N, C-alpha and C positions, 0 to 999 in steps of 0.2 A: 127679707122682711123680719122685723123683730117688734115685739110689743113694748119692750122696756129699753130705756137709755139711762145709764148711770153716769154721773159726773163727779169727778174728784177735783174740786175747785181749789186753785192756788192763785196767788197774786201774779205769778209769772206764767204758769202753764195750767191747762185744764185737761185732765185725762178723761177718756170716755170708754165705755163698754156698752155692748148691747146684748139682748137676750130675750128669750121667751121663758115662760115659767119653768124653772128647774135647771136651765142651762145658760150660763153667761159666757161671753166672749170678749176678751180685751180687743179694742179696735185701734186706738191711737191717742194722740195728744195734739192740742193746738195751743199756740201762744195766746195768753190773755192780753189782748190789745185794748182793753177797756170794755165796759159793760155793753155798749152798743154793738161793737164788732163781735164780741163773744156771743151775744144773744143771736146775732145773725148766723154764726156758725152752728149754734144749737138748733136754730130753726131749720137750717139746711139738713142737719142730721135727722131731725124729726121727719122731714119730707123724704129724705133718701131711704130711711129704714122703715117708714110707716109706724113711727112710735106713738103709743097711746099714753104711756106713763113715763115720767122722768123721776129717777131716784137720785137725790142729791145727798152726798156725804155730809153729815153734820158732825163737826169736830167737838166732841164732848170731853169734859174732864173725867177723871176716874170717878168722881162723885156724881156723874151724869149731869152736871151743869155745863152750859155753853159759856165759855169765857168771853168777856166783852173785850174784844181787841179789833184792830183794824181789819184783819182778814175776815172775821165773822160779820162785821158791818158790811163789807164789800160783798160777801156771800149773800146776805139777806137782800141787798140792793139788786144783785144779779138775779136772784130767784124772783123778786117782784117784777123785774123787767121781762123775764121769761113769761111770767103769768100774763103780763100785759100784751106781749107780742104774740103769744101762742095760747090763747085762753081755753082752747078745747083739749089741751093736754093736761092730764092730772100730774101734780108734783107732790112727791112724798120725800120728806127728810128721813134719813136713816143714819144711825150711829156709825161713824167711820173710825172709831178708836182703834188704833194699832193697824189700820189697813195698809198704811205706807210701810210699816215694819214688816208685815206679812208679805207685801208685794216685793220688798227687797229680798226676803228669804226665797220667794219663788224664783226671782231673777237669778240669785246666786245658785240655787239648785239647778236651774236650766243651764247656766253657764258651765257648771261642773260636769254636766252630762254632754257637753259639746254643742249645745244649741247656741245660735248667734244672738246678738243683741237686737233682734228685729223688732222687739216690742219694748216700750219704755216702762219704767217703774210707775209713772203716773197712770198709764193705761191699765197696768196690772192692779193698781190701787182701786181704780174704778171697777175693774172686774171683781176684786175681793168684796167691795161694797155690794155689788149686785148679787153675787153668789150668796153672800150672807143673808141678804134680803130674801132671796128665794128659799134658802135653807130654813130660815125662821118661819116662813109661811107654810112650809111642808108639814103635813100631819105626822 
């Protein structure tokens, strides 16, 4: 069981992590096969882990604006579809700037210490987003 699900949305893949306040865990990645299929996957994860809140990575520019591009339009449509399908789950956008870069660094560090490639960079990016969310909320 986990209270939170974090999503790192991409047009090809969606990374996800789960956690409870203070501790995040990278879980996996699934192919983005369109909004309907992806929302079904998220719904199954909510059910499987007992999720109460979804944290969605929000790609902001350095000046904290969200660029208007195809990926962000799709992200907003994806989130609206989740809200419609799973209305009882709270959804929070959270700044994901540099999360993929940090995930890549974590992956390189793990490989240099002999760990396998068992977890993907997308799952690690979702982990980074969720852990930052927890860290920001800590007193």
